[in-house]
C-alpha positions in Angstrom: -8.2 5.6 -25.9 -7.8 8.6 -27.4 -4.3 10.2 -28.7 -4.3 7.4 -31.7 -3.8 4.6 -29.1 -6.0 0.9 -29.8 -7.3 0.1 -26.6 -7.7 -3.7 -25.9 -9.1 -5.6 -23.0 -8.9 -9.0 -21.7 -11.6 -9.0 -20.1 -13.5 -9.6 -23.4 -13.5 -13.8 -23.8 -13.0 -13.7 -27.4 -10.0 -11.1 -27.3 -8.2 -13.2 -24.4 -8.9 -16.1 -26.4 -7.1 -14.9 -29.3 -4.2 -13.3 -27.2 -3.4 -17.0 -25.8 -3.7 -18.3 -28.9 -1.7 -16.5 -30.8 0.1 -13.8 -28.6 2.9 -12.3 -31.1 -0.1 -12.5 -34.3 -2.0 -9.9 -31.7 1.0 -7.5 -31.2 2.4 -7.6 -34.6 -0.1 -5.1 -35.9 0.0 -2.8 -33.1 1.8 0.3 -33.2 0.6 2.4 -29.9 -2.0 0.2 -28.0 -3.0 -0.2 -24.2 -3.7 -3.7 -23.0 -6.0 -3.7 -20.0 -5.5 -7.0 -17.5 -2.4 -8.2 -18.8 -1.9 -10.5 -16.1 -4.6 -12.9 -17.9 -2.6 -13.5 -20.5 1.4 -13.3 -19.8 2.8 -14.6 -23.3 1.5 -11.3 -24.5 4.6 -9.9 -22.8 7.4 -11.7 -24.6 5.7 -10.6 -28.3 5.7 -6.9 -26.8 9.6 -7.7 -25.9 10.1 -8.3 -29.7 7.9 -5.9 -31.3 9.6 -3.5 -28.7 13.5 -4.6 -29.7 12.5 -4.1 -33.3 11.1 -0.5 -32.5 12.1 1.3 -29.6 9.9 4.3 -30.1 8.9 4.8 -26.3 5.5 4.6 -25.3 4.1 2.3 -27.8 2.5 -0.2 -25.5 0.9 0.6 -22.3 0.3 -2.3 -20.1 -2.6 -2.3 -16.9 -3.5 -5.0 -14.3 -4.9 -5.9 -11.4 -1.8 -8.0 -10.4 1.5 -7.4 -10.4 2.9 -9.1 -13.5 6.5 -8.4 -12.9 6.8 -10.6 -10.0 7.0 -13.2 -12.4 11.0 -13.2 -12.6 10.8 -14.6 -15.9 9.1 -11.6 -17.1 10.6 -9.5 -15.5 14.3 -10.4 -16.5 13.1 -10.5 -20.3 12.3 -7.3 -19.7 15.0 -5.6 -18.3 15.6 -1.8 -19.9 12.2 -2.2 -21.7 9.6 -1.1 -19.4 8.6 1.4 -16.7 6.8 0.2 -13.8 4.3 2.5 -12.3 2.0 1.6 -9.3 -1.3 2.9 -9.0 -2.8 2.7 -5.5 -6.3 4.0 -4.2 -6.5 7.8 -4.2 -4.6 9.8 -1.7 -6.7 11.9 0.5 -5.4 15.0 -1.4 -7.0 13.8 -4.4 -10.1 13.3 -2.7 -9.9 16.6 -1.4 -8.9 17.8 -4.7 -6.2 20.0 -3.8 -2.7 20.2 -4.8 -0.2 17.4 -4.0 0.8 17.0 -0.7 4.6 16.1 0.4 4.7 15.5 3.9 8.0 13.6 4.5 9.8 16.6 1.9 7.9 19.4 4.5 9.6 17.8 7.3 12.8 17.4 6.2 12.6 21.3 4.8 11.9 22.3 8.5 8.9 23.9 7.4 6.2 24.6 10.1 2.6 23.1 10.1 0.7 25.6 11.5 -1.7 26.2 9.0 -4.0 23.5 9.9 -7.9 23.6 9.4 -9.8 20.4 10.8 -11.7 18.5 8.0 -13.0 15.5 8.0 -12.6 13.3 11.4 -10.1 10.9 10.7 -12.2 8.0 11.9 -14.2 8.2 9.0 -11.5 8.9 6.3 -9.6 5.6 7.4 -13.2 3.7 7.1 -13.6 4.7 3.9 -10.3 4.2 2.2 -9.4 5.3 -1.2 -11.0 3.1 -3.5 -13.4 5.1 -6.3 -15.9 2.8 -6.5 -16.2 3.0 -2.4 -15.9 7.0 -2.1 -18.3 7.8 -4.1 -21.2 5.2 -2.1 -23.4 7.4 0.4 -23.8 4.4 3.1 -21.6 2.6 5.1 -23.4 -0.9 4.6 -23.2 -0.3 0.6 -19.3 0.5 1.1 -19.2 -3.0 2.9 -21.0 -4.9 0.6 -18.8 -3.5 -2.1 -15.8 -4.5 -0.3 -17.1 -8.3 0.3 -18.0 -8.5 -3.6 -13.9 -7.3 -4.3 -12.9 -9.8 -2.1 -14.8 -12.4 -3.6 -13.9 -11.4 -6.9 -10.0 -11.6 -6.2 -10.7 -15.4 -5.0 -12.4 -16.4 -7.5 -11.5 -14.4 -11.1 -7.8 -12.6 -10.3 -6.1 -15.5 -8.2 -7.0 -18.4 -11.3 -5.4 -15.7 -13.8 -1.8 -15.6 -11.6 -1.5 -19.0 -10.3 -3.1 -22.5 -9.8 -4.1 -23.2 -6.3 -5.7 -26.5 -5.2 -7.9 -25.0 -2.5 -9.3 -22.1 -4.1 -12.1 -22.1 -1.6 -9.5 -20.9 1.3 -9.0 -17.6 -0.3 -12.0 -15.8 0.6 -11.7 -17.4 4.6 -7.7 -16.5 4.4 -8.2 -12.8 3.2 -10.7 -12.5 6.1 -8.0 -13.8 8.5 -5.6 -11.5 7.1 -8.2 -8.6 8.0 -7.9 -9.6 11.6 -4.1 -9.6 12.0 -3.5 -6.3 10.3 -0.5 -4.4 11.3 0.7 -7.5 13.1 4.5 -9.2 12.9 3.9 -12.0 10.1 4.4 -15.6 11.2 3.3 -18.0 8.6 3.1 -20.7 10.7 0.5 -19.1 13.1 -1.3 -18.0 10.2 -1.2 -21.4 8.2 -2.6 -23.1 11.3 -5.5 -20.9 11.7 -7.4 -22.3 8.2 -5.3 -25.7 8.4 -2.6 -25.1 5.3 1.4 -25.6 6.1 3.7 -22.9 6.7 4.5 -23.0 3.0 1.5 -22.9 1.4 0.7 -19.7 3.7 3.7 -18.3 2.4 2.1 -18.5 -1.4 -1.2 -17.6 -0.3 0.8 -14.4 1.4 2.7 -13.7 -1.9 -0.4 -14.0 -4.4 -2.3 -11.6 -1.4 0.7 -9.2 -2.3 1.1 -9.5 -6.2 -2.4 -8.4 -6.6 -2.3 -5.3 -4.5 -4.1 -6.4 -1.5 -1.4 -6.4 1.3 2.3 -5.6 1.7 5.2 -6.9 4.3 6.6 -3.6 5.6 10.2 -4.6 6.0 11.6 -4.0 9.3 14.5 -1.5 9.8 18.0 -3.0 10.4 21.3 -1.4 11.7 23.9 -3.4 11.6 25.2 -1.9 14.8 22.3 -3.3 16.8 21.5 -6.8 17.3 19.0 -7.1 19.6 16.0 -6.0 16.8 13.1 -8.1 16.0 13.6 -8.4 12.3 10.1 -9.8 11.1 8.0 -8.1 8.8 4.6 -6.6 9.5 1.0 -7.0 7.6 -0.4 -4.2 6.0 -3.4 -4.1 3.9 -3.0 -1.4 0.6 -6.3 0.1 1.8 -7.6 0.9 5.1 -11.1 0.5 3.9 -10.8 -2.8 2.5 -9.4 -4.5 5.7 -12.1 -2.6 8.0 -14.8 -4.0 5.3 -13.1 -7.3 5.5 -13.1 -7.0 9.2 -16.7 -5.6 10.1 -14.8 -2.8 11.6 -17.4 -0.1 11.1 -18.2 3.5 12.7 -20.3 2.3 15.5 -17.9 -0.7 16.6 -15.2 2.0 16.8 -17.5 4.0 19.6 -17.7 1.1 21.5 -13.9 -0.2 20.8 -11.3 2.2 20.0 -8.5 -1.1 19.9 -8.8 -1.9 16.4 -8.3 1.6 15.6 -4.8 1.7 16.0 -3.7 -0.6 13.4 -6.1 0.5 10.5 -4.6 4.3 11.0 -1.2 2.4 11.1 -1.7 1.3 7.4 -3.9 4.5 6.1 -0.8 6.9 7.2 1.7 4.2 5.7 -0.3 4.5 2.4 -0.8 7.8 2.1 3.3 8.4 2.8 3.8 5.6 -0.2 1.4 7.6 -2.6 3.0 10.9 -1.6 6.3 9.6 -2.3 5.4 8.5 -6.0 5.1 12.4 -6.4 7.7 13.7 -3.6 11.1 15.5 -4.7 12.6 12.6 -2.9 12.1 9.0 -2.9 11.5 6.8 0.9 11.7 3.1 1.7 9.4 2.8 4.4 10.1 0.0 7.1 9.0 -0.7 11.1 11.4 -0.4 14.4 10.9 -3.0 16.9 13.4 -4.1 19.7 13.7 -6.9 22.1 12.4 -4.6 24.7 9.3 -4.0 23.1 9.5 -0.2 22.2 8.5 0.4 18.5 8.3 3.0 15.9 4.9 2.0 13.7 6.7 3.6 10.3 10.5 4.5 9.7 11.2 6.8 6.6 14.7 7.1 4.9 15.2 9.2 2.1 17.9 8.6 -1.2 20.5 10.1 1.5 20.0 7.8 4.6 18.1 10.4 6.6 15.9 8.6 8.9 12.4 10.0 10.0 9.9 8.0 12.7 6.4 8.5 12.8 4.5 7.0 15.5 0.2 7.1 16.2 -2.3 8.0 18.7 -5.9 7.8 18.1 -6.8 10.3 20.5 -7.1 14.3 21.2 -4.0 14.3 23.6 -0.5 13.4 23.1 2.3 12.8 26.5 5.8 12.4 26.4 5.9 9.2 27.1 3.9 8.5 23.9 7.2 9.2 22.1 9.6 6.6 23.7 10.0 4.2 20.7 10.8 7.3 18.7 13.9 8.6 21.4 15.0 4.9 21.1 15.2 5.0 17.1 16.9 8.2 17.3 19.4 6.4 19.5 20.2 4.0 17.2 21.5 5.9 14.6 23.3 9.0 14.3 21.0 9.4 10.9 17.8 10.3 12.9 16.4 13.8 12.3 13.0 13.7 12.9 9.8 12.0 14.9 6.5 12.5 14.5 3.6 11.4 16.6 0.6 11.8 14.9 -2.7 12.5 16.8 -6.1 13.5 16.4 -5.7 17.4 17.9 -5.9 20.8 16.4 -1.9 22.1 16.6 1.7 21.2 15.9 3.6 20.7 19.5 7.4 19.9 20.1 8.0 17.5 22.2 12.1 18.2 22.4 14.8 18.5 19.4 13.2 16.8 16.8 10.3 15.7 17.7 6.7 17.0 17.5 2.9 15.7 17.8 1.2 17.1 14.6 -2.7 16.7 14.1 -4.0 13.7 11.4 -5.1 17.0 9.0 -1.0 18.0 8.3 -0.4 14.9 6.6 -2.3 16.1 3.7 -1.5 19.8 3.8 -1.0 20.9 0.3 2.9 21.8 -0.2 2.6 25.3 -1.0 0.6 26.0 1.9 
């Protein structure tokens, strides 16, 4: 793989067998190497650790995989101080647009305007497409849905056995399809398990596997020690909005007839875009959601390293009203660190709705930072 590196893929059965049989022997003679699908032979990580301890030159090994092998606590402890982890999410909208990097949250904190916005591809089309490279090149919705179905099947049949032993592997395709119907909702493991006949503990384990395989993520609840009336359950979000739409059989025709499913898709889509941008933004951000016992909520709360709080809401329509900011106002009243609240909507201009509150078009999210 270029730059004098040897490329090793554990997709190859003979290579995988050798890695499992003699991990130290495989690593011993490597100087600079890329090892793909490392989760299939986790014992290689201990052999890599030994090699790194003997030769501390940085960048000798690049390991990649479709599962988060560092979720294995024993491996994580053994590699402390020896590894840097990068999470590669599906393509962002600014990457798909072949433009400069967008830094929406940085721009918001700098109080830069969002006036030069030219509407592009409809937001529903972007959300249903998602960002997997294999999907965005497929011309029809049917072909994209076929890819998502095959991808989910591969996760169940190939990826999960690589990282865990489960007694009822046939449950996993059904489990993933069930999660698609629960996208954007508060996590209730007991209720999830009951729908496919497993107990709460097993449901939590399955959720953990789906998270380890970069299918879903748990968005934690925002907390403030001064407040006792906040809902503390995390929210379930798929990493890619196209995948959840595919598994849930939500297409353009469905959305045209019934927009009720669009809200949670929008949440997952925007959350993923913000996480991708955070990887190259000037600041680093933590993400959560806000919901109090009165039912007022904010879909996404972003906090920077200084503790400044930004609230983000969504309106899947071309109009926005003052009442759409009720959750953002409640969040603002809950902390003295609140600096901005944004309601995305399917319009064309940025509008002020009071101090620190504004409605902005969805296209502002991927506006190049230099624009």
